[in-house]
N, CA, C and O atoms as a printed pandas DataFrame, in Angstrom:
     atom_number atom_name residue_name chain_id  residue_number  x_coord  y_coord  z_coord
0              1         N          UNK        A               1  -11.096   70.132   81.177
1              2        CA          UNK        A               1  -10.297   71.304   81.410
2              3         C          UNK        A               1   -9.238   71.235   82.481
3              4         O          UNK        A               1   -9.136   70.214   83.162
4              5         N          UNK        A               2   -8.432   72.289   82.666
5              6        CA          UNK        A               2   -7.392   72.209   83.653
6              7         C          UNK        A               2   -7.645   73.301   84.719
7              8         O          UNK        A               2   -8.429   74.244   84.605
8              9         N          UNK        A               3   -6.906   73.037   85.701
9             10        CA          UNK        A               3   -6.871   73.957   86.847
10            11         C          UNK        A               3   -5.783   74.991   86.697
11            12         O          UNK        A               3   -4.700   74.618   86.247
12            13         N          UNK        A               4   -5.951   76.170   87.007
13            14        CA          UNK        A               4   -4.865   77.198   86.932
14            15         C          UNK        A               4   -4.464   77.719   88.296
15            16         O          UNK        A               4   -5.188   77.743   89.291
16            17         N          UNK        A               5   -3.229   78.128   88.204
17            18        CA          UNK        A               5   -2.493   78.672   89.399
18            19         C          UNK        A               5   -2.868   80.257   89.412
19            20         O          UNK        A               5   -2.456   80.962   88.491
20            21         N          UNK        A               6   -3.542   80.735   90.316
21            22        CA          UNK        A               6   -3.913   82.190   90.365
22            23         C          UNK        A               6   -3.353   83.054   91.394
23            24         O          UNK        A               6   -3.326   84.277   91.251
24            25         N          UNK        A               7   -2.852   82.389   92.549
25            26        CA          UNK        A               7   -2.292   83.128   93.584
26            27         C          UNK        A               7   -0.799   83.412   93.349
27            28         O          UNK        A               7    0.011   82.568   92.965
28            29         N          UNK        A               8   -0.529   84.702   93.627
29            30        CA          UNK        A               8    0.939   85.272   93.270
30            31         C          UNK        A               8    1.694   84.574   94.226
31            32         O          UNK        A               8    2.822   84.295   93.820
32            33         N          UNK        A               9    1.402   84.160   95.503
33            34        CA          UNK        A               9    2.452   83.392   96.330
34            35         C          UNK        A               9    2.685   81.972   95.744
35            36         O          UNK        A               9    3.786   81.429   95.840
36            37         N          UNK        A              10    1.692   81.421   95.173
37            38        CA          UNK        A              10    1.917   80.092   94.646
38            39         C          UNK        A              10    2.851   80.177   93.415
39            40         O          UNK        A              10    3.699   79.304   93.224
40            41         N          UNK        A              11    2.697   81.219   92.589
41            42        CA          UNK        A              11    3.595   81.405   91.477
42            43         C          UNK        A              11    5.016   81.797   91.859
43            44         O          UNK        A              11    5.968   81.283   91.273
44            45         N          UNK        A              12    5.183   82.705   92.839
45            46        CA          UNK        A              12    6.393   82.923   93.462
46            47         C          UNK        A              12    7.179   81.749   93.886
47            48         O          UNK        A              12    8.341   81.536   93.540
48            49         N          UNK        A              13    6.438   80.971   94.690
49            50        CA          UNK        A              13    7.074   79.736   95.283
50            51         C          UNK        A              13    7.601   78.756   94.105
51            52         O          UNK        A              13    8.618   78.074   94.232
52            53         N          UNK        A              14    6.835   78.764   93.008
53            54        CA          UNK        A              14    7.240   77.873   91.892
54            55         C          UNK        A              14    8.483   78.383   91.242
55            56         O          UNK        A              14    9.389   77.609   90.932
56            57         N          UNK        A              15    8.543   79.594   91.040
57            58        CA          UNK        A              15    9.724   80.326   90.478
58            59         C          UNK        A              15   11.004   80.044   91.473
59            60         O          UNK        A              15   12.109   79.787   90.994
60            61         N          UNK        A              16   10.795   80.104   92.775
61            62        CA          UNK        A              16   11.989   79.829   93.716
62            63         C          UNK        A              16   12.281   78.353   93.800
63            64         O          UNK        A              16   13.463   78.018   93.717
64            65         N          UNK        A              17   11.377   77.449   93.950
65            66        CA          UNK        A              17   11.634   76.056   94.157
66            67         C          UNK        A              17   11.591   75.256   93.042
67            68         O          UNK        A              17   12.281   74.236   93.047
68            69         N          UNK        A              18   10.863   75.541   92.015
69            70        CA          UNK        A              18   10.593   74.681   90.828
70            71         C          UNK        A              18   11.890   74.395   90.135
71            72         O          UNK        A              18   12.912   75.056   90.321
72            73         N          UNK        A              19   11.780   73.290   89.261
73            74        CA          UNK        A              19   12.894   72.863   88.349
74            75         C          UNK        A              19   12.561   73.741   87.139
75            76         O          UNK        A              19   11.429   74.159   86.898
76            77         N          UNK        A              20   13.688   73.991   86.376
77            78        CA          UNK        A              20   13.462   74.804   85.138
78            79         C          UNK        A              20   13.935   73.972   84.044
79            80         O          UNK        A              20   14.964   73.296   84.056
80            81         N          UNK        A              21   13.068   74.083   83.065
81            82        CA          UNK        A              21   13.510   73.403   81.717
82            83         C          UNK        A              21   13.211   74.532   80.654
83            84         O          UNK        A              21   12.062   74.957   80.525
84            85         N          UNK        A              22   14.192   74.983   79.942
85            86        CA          UNK        A              22   14.046   76.027   79.069
86            87         C          UNK        A              22   14.400   75.565   77.636
87            88         O          UNK        A              22   15.205   74.666   77.397
88            89         N          UNK        A              23   13.680   76.309   76.657
89            90        CA          UNK        A              23   13.841   75.899   75.291
90            91         C          UNK        A              23   13.722   77.333   74.451
91            92         O          UNK        A              23   13.575   78.394   75.058
92            93         N          UNK        A              24   13.790   77.276   73.185
93            94        CA          UNK        A              24   13.760   78.348   72.327
94            95         C          UNK        A              24   12.662   79.290   72.446
95            96         O          UNK        A              24   12.879   80.500   72.391
96            97         N          UNK        A              25   11.415   78.779   72.617
97            98        CA          UNK        A              25   10.166   79.577   72.558
98            99         C          UNK        A              25    9.654   79.885   74.075
99           100         O          UNK        A              25    8.983   80.898   74.275
100          101         N          UNK        A              26    9.955   79.064   75.060
101          102        CA          UNK        A              26    9.413   79.231   76.328
102          103         C          UNK        A              26   10.165   78.469   77.345
103          104         O          UNK        A              26   11.024   77.658   77.001
104          105         N          UNK        A              27    9.870   78.701   78.622
105          106        CA          UNK        A              27   10.571   78.001   79.626
106          107         C          UNK        A              27    9.467   77.429   80.532
107          108         O          UNK        A              27    8.383   78.006   80.612
108          109         N          UNK        A              28    9.720   76.344   81.188
109          110        CA          UNK        A              28    8.665   75.687   82.149
110          111         C          UNK        A              28    9.359   75.464   83.511
111          112         O          UNK        A              28   10.380   74.782   83.608
112          113         N          UNK        A              29    8.723   76.106   84.619
113          114        CA          UNK        A              29    9.002   75.799   85.911
114          115         C          UNK        A              29    8.010   74.762   86.389
115          116         O          UNK        A              29    6.836   74.826   86.023
116          117         N          UNK        A              30    8.446   73.804   87.201
117          118        CA          UNK        A              30    7.509   72.749   87.725
118          119         C          UNK        A              30    7.989   72.055   88.885
119          120         O          UNK        A              30    9.194   71.965   89.120
120          121         N          UNK        A              31    7.117   71.567   89.610
121          122        CA          UNK        A              31    7.273   70.763   90.858
122          123         C          UNK        A              31    6.280   69.596   90.820
123          124         O          UNK        A              31    5.171   69.703   90.297
124          125         N          UNK        A              32    6.725   68.498   91.389
125          126        CA          UNK        A              32    5.636   67.406   91.548
126          127         C          UNK        A              32    4.695   67.823   92.605
127          128         O          UNK        A              32    5.051   68.543   93.537
128          129         N          UNK        A              33    3.429   67.348   92.456
129          130        CA          UNK        A              33    2.267   67.901   93.279
130          131         C          UNK        A              33    1.190   66.864   93.242
131          132         O          UNK        A              33    1.098   66.030   92.342
132          133         N          UNK        A              34    0.457   66.948   94.164
133          134        CA          UNK        A              34   -0.750   65.932   94.325
134          135         C          UNK        A              34   -1.746   66.371   93.374
135          136         O          UNK        A              34   -2.385   65.531   92.741
136          137         N          UNK        A              35   -1.954   67.726   93.202
137          138        CA          UNK        A              35   -2.904   68.323   92.298
138          139         C          UNK        A              35   -2.215   68.996   91.045
139          140         O          UNK        A              35   -1.271   69.766   91.216
140          141         N          UNK        A              36   -2.641   68.733   89.930
141          142        CA          UNK        A              36   -2.183   69.375   88.679
142          143         C          UNK        A              36   -2.817   70.771   88.543
143          144         O          UNK        A              36   -4.021   71.009   88.642
144          145         N          UNK        A              37   -1.796   71.697   88.293
145          146        CA          UNK        A              37   -2.210   73.046   88.061
146          147         C          UNK        A              37   -1.209   73.717   87.111
147          148         O          UNK        A              37   -0.039   73.346   87.020
148          149         N          UNK        A              38   -1.737   74.718   86.414
149          150        CA          UNK        A              38   -0.826   75.281   85.386
150          151         C          UNK        A              38   -1.058   76.817   85.364
151          152         O          UNK        A              38   -2.149   77.301   85.667
152          153         N          UNK        A              39    0.023   77.566   84.991
153          154        CA          UNK        A              39   -0.163   78.993   84.726
154          155         C          UNK        A              39    0.617   79.266   83.573
155          156         O          UNK        A              39    1.705   78.724   83.378
156          157         N          UNK        A              40    0.065   80.142   82.753
157          158        CA          UNK        A              40    0.785   80.762   81.441
158          159         C          UNK        A              40    1.101   82.169   81.625
159          160         O          UNK        A              40    0.165   82.936   81.856
160          161         N          UNK        A              41    2.343   82.635   81.554
161          162        CA          UNK        A              41    2.821   83.953   81.756
162          163         C          UNK        A              41    3.479   84.435   80.446
163          164         O          UNK        A              41    4.293   83.760   79.815
164          165         N          UNK        A              42    3.086   85.563   80.124
165          166        CA          UNK        A              42    3.614   86.386   79.002
166          167         C          UNK        A              42    4.017   87.755   79.587
167          168         O          UNK        A              42    3.138   88.579   79.840
168          169         N          UNK        A              43    5.215   88.004   79.790
169          170        CA          UNK        A              43    5.606   89.412   80.445
170          171         C          UNK        A              43    5.396   90.602   79.577
171          172         O          UNK        A              43    5.392   90.528   78.348
172          173         N          UNK        A              44    5.216   91.737   80.273
173          174        CA          UNK        A              44    5.017   92.966   79.489
174          175         C          UNK        A              44    6.063   93.346   78.445
175          176         O          UNK        A              44    5.792   94.142   77.546
176          177         N          UNK        A              45    7.209   92.796   78.563
177          178        CA          UNK        A              45    8.289   93.227   77.662
178          179         C          UNK        A              45    8.011   92.487   76.318
179          180         O          UNK        A              45    8.666   92.829   75.333
180          181         N          UNK        A              46    7.084   91.499   76.214
181          182        CA          UNK        A              46    6.874   90.914   74.974
182          183         C          UNK        A              46    5.880   91.601   74.119
183          184         O          UNK        A              46    5.707   91.182   72.974
184          185         N          UNK        A              47    5.221   92.596   74.553
185          186        CA          UNK        A              47    4.337   93.522   73.729
186          187         C          UNK        A              47    3.167   94.000   74.514
187          188         O          UNK        A              47    3.139   94.008   75.745
188          189         N          UNK        A              48    2.062   94.459   73.621
189          190        CA          UNK        A              48    0.898   94.912   74.313
190          191         C          UNK        A              48    0.061   93.737   74.634
191          192         O          UNK        A              48    0.420   92.580   74.416
192          193         N          UNK        A              49   -1.155   94.102   75.203
193          194        CA          UNK        A              49   -1.937   92.871   75.783
194          195         C          UNK        A              49   -2.509   92.040   74.694
195          196         O          UNK        A              49   -2.883   90.902   74.978
196          197         N          UNK        A              50   -2.614   92.466   73.519
197          198        CA          UNK        A              50   -3.133   91.765   72.406
198          199         C          UNK        A              50   -1.904   90.692   71.975
199          200         O          UNK        A              50   -2.204   89.544   71.649
200          201         N          UNK        A              51   -0.745   91.066   71.992
201          202        CA          UNK        A              51    0.296   90.140   71.660
202          203         C          UNK        A              51    0.498   89.065   72.873
203          204         O          UNK        A              51    0.745   87.887   72.616
204          205         N          UNK        A              52    0.393   89.482   74.028
205          206        CA          UNK        A              52    0.679   88.663   75.149
206          207         C          UNK        A              52   -0.425   87.634   75.276
207          208         O          UNK        A              52   -0.133   86.461   75.512
208          209         N          UNK        A              53   -1.734   88.041   75.123
209          210        CA          UNK        A              53   -2.843   87.203   75.089
210          211         C          UNK        A              53   -2.795   86.170   73.953
211          212         O          UNK        A              53   -3.167   85.011   74.135
212          213         N          UNK        A              54   -2.332   86.614   72.789
213          214        CA          UNK        A              54   -1.900   85.691   71.724
214          215         C          UNK        A              54   -1.027   84.640   72.017
215          216         O          UNK        A              54   -1.227   83.516   71.555
216          217         N          UNK        A              55    0.003   84.920   72.801
217          218        CA          UNK        A              55    1.075   84.099   73.159
218          219         C          UNK        A              55    0.519   82.969   74.040
219          220         O          UNK        A              55    0.795   81.783   73.857
220          221         N          UNK        A              56   -0.288   83.433   75.013
221          222        CA          UNK        A              56   -0.873   82.594   76.030
222          223         C          UNK        A              56   -1.843   81.597   75.404
223          224         O          UNK        A              56   -1.907   80.424   75.773
224          225         N          UNK        A              57   -2.586   82.119   74.450
225          226        CA          UNK        A              57   -3.482   81.083   73.753
226          227         C          UNK        A              57   -2.701   80.093   72.894
227          228         O          UNK        A              57   -3.172   78.971   72.712
228          229         N          UNK        A              58   -1.535   80.445   72.357
229          230        CA          UNK        A              58   -0.694   79.481   71.727
230          231         C          UNK        A              58   -0.164   78.376   72.675
231          232         O          UNK        A              58   -0.176   77.170   72.426
232          233         N          UNK        A              59    0.292   78.955   73.775
233          234        CA          UNK        A              59    0.770   78.042   74.852
234          235         C          UNK        A              59   -0.354   77.133   75.428
235          236         O          UNK        A              59   -0.148   75.960   75.739
236          237         N          UNK        A              60   -1.419   77.685   75.535
237          238        CA          UNK        A              60   -2.665   77.000   76.028
238          239         C          UNK        A              60   -3.026   75.850   75.126
239          240         O          UNK        A              60   -3.286   74.750   75.616
240          241         N          UNK        A              61   -3.053   76.078   73.719
241          242        CA          UNK        A              61   -3.351   75.153   72.846
242          243         C          UNK        A              61   -2.459   73.936   72.808
243          244         O          UNK        A              61   -2.894   72.790   72.697
244          245         N          UNK        A              62   -1.132   74.268   72.911
245          246        CA          UNK        A              62   -0.170   73.140   72.915
246          247         C          UNK        A              62   -0.294   72.388   74.239
247          248         O          UNK        A              62   -0.274   71.157   74.256
248          249         N          UNK        A              63   -0.417   73.093   75.306
249          250        CA          UNK        A              63   -0.580   72.380   76.644
250          251         C          UNK        A              63   -1.777   71.420   76.564
251          252         O          UNK        A              63   -1.670   70.260   76.963
252          253         N          UNK        A              64   -2.937   71.913   76.038
253          254        CA          UNK        A              64   -4.138   70.942   76.124
254          255         C          UNK        A              64   -3.902   69.743   75.310
255          256         O          UNK        A              64   -4.427   68.692   75.679
256          257         N          UNK        A              65   -3.152   69.765   74.209
257          258        CA          UNK        A              65   -2.930   68.705   73.407
258          259         C          UNK        A              65   -1.929   67.767   73.976
259          260         O          UNK        A              65   -1.863   66.630   73.507
260          261         N          UNK        A              66   -1.139   68.138   74.951
261          262        CA          UNK        A              66   -0.122   67.396   75.676
262          263         C          UNK        A              66   -0.324   67.463   77.199
263          264         O          UNK        A              66    0.659   67.493   77.939
264          265         N          UNK        A              67   -1.545   67.487   77.669
265          266        CA          UNK        A              67   -1.911   67.649   79.102
266          267         C          UNK        A              67   -1.426   66.440   79.841
267          268         O          UNK        A              67   -0.969   66.634   80.967
268          269         N          UNK        A              68   -1.457   65.264   79.386
269          270        CA          UNK        A              68   -1.208   64.059   80.132
270          271         C          UNK        A              68    0.286   64.161   80.785
271          272         O          UNK        A              68    0.531   63.677   81.890
272          273         N          UNK        A              69    1.191   64.790   80.049
273          274        CA          UNK        A              69    2.683   64.908   80.515
274          275         C          UNK        A              69    2.650   65.650   81.872
275          276         O          UNK        A              69    3.525   65.376   82.693
276          277         N          UNK        A              70    1.741   66.534   82.156
277          278        CA          UNK        A              70    1.687   67.174   83.354
278          279         C          UNK        A              70    0.869   66.731   84.561
279          280         O          UNK        A              70    0.597   67.488   85.493
280          281         N          UNK        A              71    0.470   65.375   84.479
281          282        CA          UNK        A              71   -0.337   64.808   85.488
282          283         C          UNK        A              71    0.544   64.799   86.780
283          284         O          UNK        A              71    1.661   64.284   86.742
284          285         N          UNK        A              72    0.088   65.326   87.846
285          286        CA          UNK        A              72    0.715   65.301   89.163
286          287         C          UNK        A              72    1.821   66.385   89.313
287          288         O          UNK        A              72    2.777   66.214   90.069
288          289         N          UNK        A              73    1.653   67.518   88.555
289          290        CA          UNK        A              73    2.692   68.487   88.532
290          291         C          UNK        A              73    2.028   69.910   88.579
291          292         O          UNK        A              73    0.952   70.127   88.021
292          293         N          UNK        A              74    2.698   70.830   89.248
293          294        CA          UNK        A              74    2.321   72.278   89.222
294          295         C          UNK        A              74    3.356   72.817   88.264
295          296         O          UNK        A              74    4.556   72.568   88.376
296          297         N          UNK        A              75    2.810   73.594   87.283
297          298        CA          UNK        A              75    3.724   74.170   86.349
298          299         C          UNK        A              75    3.407   75.505   85.992
299          300         O          UNK        A              75    2.254   75.902   86.158
300          301         N          UNK        A              76    4.451   76.394   85.431
301          302        CA          UNK        A              76    4.362   77.633   84.949
302          303         C          UNK        A              76    5.040   77.605   83.652
303          304         O          UNK        A              76    6.190   77.181   83.538
304          305         N          UNK        A              77    4.269   78.100   82.562
305          306        CA          UNK        A              77    5.008   78.121   81.205
306          307         C          UNK        A              77    5.082   79.435   80.903
307          308         O          UNK        A              77    4.057   80.117   80.890
308          309         N          UNK        A              78    6.323   79.968   80.617
309          310        CA          UNK        A              78    6.697   81.517   80.467
310          311         C          UNK        A              78    7.069   81.561   79.021
311          312         O          UNK        A              78    7.933   80.846   78.515
312          313         N          UNK        A              79    6.329   82.484   78.373
313          314        CA          UNK        A              79    6.543   82.632   76.944
314          315         C          UNK        A              79    7.814   83.557   76.694
315          316         O          UNK        A              79    8.114   84.459   77.476
316          317         N          UNK        A              80    8.480   83.286   75.633
317          318        CA          UNK        A              80    9.681   84.043   75.201
318          319         C          UNK        A              80    9.356   84.821   73.955
319          320         O          UNK        A              80    8.403   84.538   73.229
320          321         N          UNK        A              81   10.267   85.903   73.722
321          322        CA          UNK        A              81    9.840   86.812   72.536
322          323         C          UNK        A              81    9.894   85.916   71.110
323          324         O          UNK        A              81    9.126   86.185   70.187
324          325         N          UNK        A              82   10.801   84.911   71.029
325          326        CA          UNK        A              82   10.734   84.230   69.831
326          327         C          UNK        A              82    9.315   83.563   69.577
327          328         O          UNK        A              82    9.017   83.372   68.398
328          329         N          UNK        A              83    8.508   83.230   70.453
329          330        CA          UNK        A              83    7.236   82.641   70.243
330          331         C          UNK        A              83    6.390   83.460   69.405
331          332         O          UNK        A              83    5.547   82.884   68.718
332          333         N          UNK        A              84    6.486   84.685   69.362
333          334        CA          UNK        A              84    5.613   85.656   68.548
334          335         C          UNK        A              84    5.808   85.159   67.050
335          336         O          UNK        A              84    4.799   84.995   66.365
336          337         N          UNK        A              85    7.001   84.925   66.543
337          338        CA          UNK        A              85    7.256   84.608   65.107
338          339         C          UNK        A              85    7.239   83.028   64.872
339          340         O          UNK        A              85    7.292   82.625   63.710
340          341         N          UNK        A              86    7.177   82.224   65.803
341          342        CA          UNK        A              86    7.198   80.779   65.656
342          343         C          UNK        A              86    5.751   80.300   64.979
343          344         O          UNK        A              86    4.656   80.791   65.253
344          345         N          UNK        A              87    5.975   79.360   64.149
345          346        CA          UNK        A              87    4.720   78.633   63.726
346          347         C          UNK        A              87    4.417   77.536   64.599
347          348         O          UNK        A              87    5.220   77.125   65.437
348          349         N          UNK        A              88    3.220   77.032   64.410
349          350        CA          UNK        A              88    2.663   76.052   65.331
350          351         C          UNK        A              88    3.406   74.709   65.388
351          352         O          UNK        A              88    3.485   74.060   66.431
352          353         N          UNK        A              89    3.966   74.307   64.181
353          354        CA          UNK        A              89    4.780   73.137   64.204
354          355         C          UNK        A              89    6.049   73.252   65.159
355          356         O          UNK        A              89    6.335   72.350   65.947
356          357         N          UNK        A              90    6.719   74.313   65.045
357          358        CA          UNK        A              90    7.895   74.460   65.857
358          359         C          UNK        A              90    7.616   74.470   67.422
359          360         O          UNK        A              90    8.350   73.940   68.256
360          361         N          UNK        A              91    6.395   75.183   67.698
361          362        CA          UNK        A              91    6.146   75.211   69.069
362          363         C          UNK        A              91    5.773   73.825   69.557
363          364         O          UNK        A              91    6.183   73.401   70.637
364          365         N          UNK        A              92    4.969   73.107   68.728
365          366        CA          UNK        A              92    4.629   71.582   69.196
366          367         C          UNK        A              92    5.836   70.877   69.367
367          368         O          UNK        A              92    5.980   70.191   70.378
368          369         N          UNK        A              93    6.822   70.961   68.424
369          370        CA          UNK        A              93    8.026   70.143   68.595
370          371         C          UNK        A              93    8.801   70.568   69.756
371          372         O          UNK        A              93    9.387   69.708   70.414
372          373         N          UNK        A              94    8.868   71.797   70.078
373          374        CA          UNK        A              94    9.701   72.294   71.201
374          375         C          UNK        A              94    8.889   71.766   72.564
375          376         O          UNK        A              94    9.469   71.246   73.517
376          377         N          UNK        A              95    7.657   71.955   72.502
377          378        CA          UNK        A              95    6.928   71.526   73.689
378          379         C          UNK        A              95    7.145   70.078   74.105
379          380         O          UNK        A              95    7.340   69.683   75.255
380          381         N          UNK        A              96    7.080   69.333   72.974
381          382        CA          UNK        A              96    7.363   67.832   73.250
382          383         C          UNK        A              96    8.680   67.493   73.820
383          384         O          UNK        A              96    8.876   66.691   74.733
384          385         N          UNK        A              97    9.698   68.294   73.091
385          386        CA          UNK        A              97   11.154   68.145   73.649
386          387         C          UNK        A              97   11.253   68.436   75.049
387          388         O          UNK        A              97   11.748   67.649   75.856
388          389         N          UNK        A              98   10.721   69.716   75.383
389          390        CA          UNK        A              98   10.828   70.085   76.706
390          391         C          UNK        A              98   10.040   69.254   77.705
391          392         O          UNK        A              98   10.511   69.066   78.827
392          393         N          UNK        A              99    8.937   68.780   77.377
393          394        CA          UNK        A              99    8.256   67.827   78.310
394          395         C          UNK        A              99    8.971   66.579   78.464
395          396         O          UNK        A              99    9.020   66.057   79.578
396          397         N          UNK        A             100    9.560   66.018   77.409
397          398        CA          UNK        A             100   10.335   64.706   77.557
398          399         C          UNK        A             100   11.582   65.014   78.428
399          400         O          UNK        A             100   11.961   64.203   79.274
400          401         N          UNK        A             101   12.210   66.186   78.215
401          402        CA          UNK        A             101   13.411   66.458   79.053
402          403         C          UNK        A             101   13.113   66.599   80.512
403          404         O          UNK        A             101   13.883   66.143   81.357
404          405         N          UNK        A             102   11.873   67.300   80.858
405          406        CA          UNK        A             102   11.481   67.423   82.211
406          407         C          UNK        A             102   11.194   65.999   82.839
407          408         O          UNK        A             102   11.535   65.761   83.998
408          409         N          UNK        A             103   10.554   65.049   82.041
409          410        CA          UNK        A             103   10.322   63.736   82.810
410          411         C          UNK        A             103   11.649   62.973   82.900
411          412         O          UNK        A             103   11.806   62.155   83.806
412          413         N          UNK        A             104   12.570   63.197   82.034
413          414        CA          UNK        A             104   13.859   62.519   82.225
414          415         C          UNK        A             104   14.588   63.090   83.504
415          416         O          UNK        A             104   15.157   62.335   84.292
416          417         N          UNK        A             105   14.550   64.317   83.656
417          418        CA          UNK        A             105   15.122   65.046   84.849
418          419         C          UNK        A             105   14.491   64.527   86.211
419          420         O          UNK        A             105   15.163   64.389   87.234
420          421         N          UNK        A             106   13.108   64.249   86.120
421          422        CA          UNK        A             106   12.401   64.004   87.273
422          423         C          UNK        A             106   12.421   62.504   87.592
423          424         O          UNK        A             106   11.867   62.044   88.590
424          425         N          UNK        A             107   13.102   61.750   86.673
425          426        CA          UNK        A             107   13.335   60.336   86.821
426          427         C          UNK        A             107   12.158   59.450   86.352
427          428         O          UNK        A             107   11.933   58.364   86.886
428          429         N          UNK        A             108   11.390   59.958   85.305
429          430        CA          UNK        A             108   10.315   59.162   84.806
430          431         C          UNK        A             108   10.556   58.998   83.299
431          432         O          UNK        A             108    9.808   59.497   82.458
432          433         N          UNK        A             109   11.648   58.266   83.004
433          434        CA          UNK        A             109   12.006   58.135   81.642
434          435         C          UNK        A             109   11.095   57.140   80.994
435          436         O          UNK        A             109   10.907   57.275   79.785
436          437         N          UNK        A             110   10.466   56.099   81.665
437          438        CA          UNK        A             110    9.814   55.208   81.071
438          439         C          UNK        A             110    8.261   55.699   80.892
439          440         O          UNK        A             110    7.475   55.106   80.153
440          441         N          UNK        A             111    7.949   56.750   81.592
441          442        CA          UNK        A             111    6.550   57.182   81.490
442          443         C          UNK        A             111    6.221   57.970   80.242
443          444         O          UNK        A             111    6.764   59.053   80.026
444          445         N          UNK        A             112    5.320   57.426   79.406
445          446        CA          UNK        A             112    4.949   57.988   78.157
446          447         C          UNK        A             112    3.407   57.977   78.050
447          448         O          UNK        A             112    2.842   57.118   77.371
448          449         N          UNK        A             113    2.706   58.965   78.743
449          450        CA          UNK        A             113    1.352   59.015   78.909
450          451         C          UNK        A             113    0.606   59.273   77.440
451          452         O          UNK        A             113    0.484   60.429   77.034
452          453         N          UNK        A             114    0.219   58.386   76.831
453          454        CA          UNK        A             114   -0.591   58.569   75.663
454          455         C          UNK        A             114    0.082   58.987   74.368
455          456         O          UNK        A             114   -0.591   59.024   73.337
456          457         N          UNK        A             115    1.318   59.291   74.361
457          458        CA          UNK        A             115    1.921   59.695   73.045
458          459         C          UNK        A             115    2.993   58.724   72.668
459          460         O          UNK        A             115    3.618   58.872   71.618
């Protein structure tokens, strides 16, 4: 399983200091860290709690399949409105592109953990 970021000050810090990688269905804020932690956010503008929880479940599923990319990082994955209508293949493809882009930005081009 994975550790989640629960403290609001930790989340605020990541929004301020973290690097941003954005794509069609979601954005990722991340920083290098000794401990790997993750948070999934779906804002109230995306719909009622049923829709927001559905979006977070979708993101969680994709994250679990690609968890190795986030070793040694604290990250926040923020859902966008287009994620509601996206099918799983599009989300998987976008997630892999975003994680690849984030590793290139952080200077880890040769790192390919398990994929």
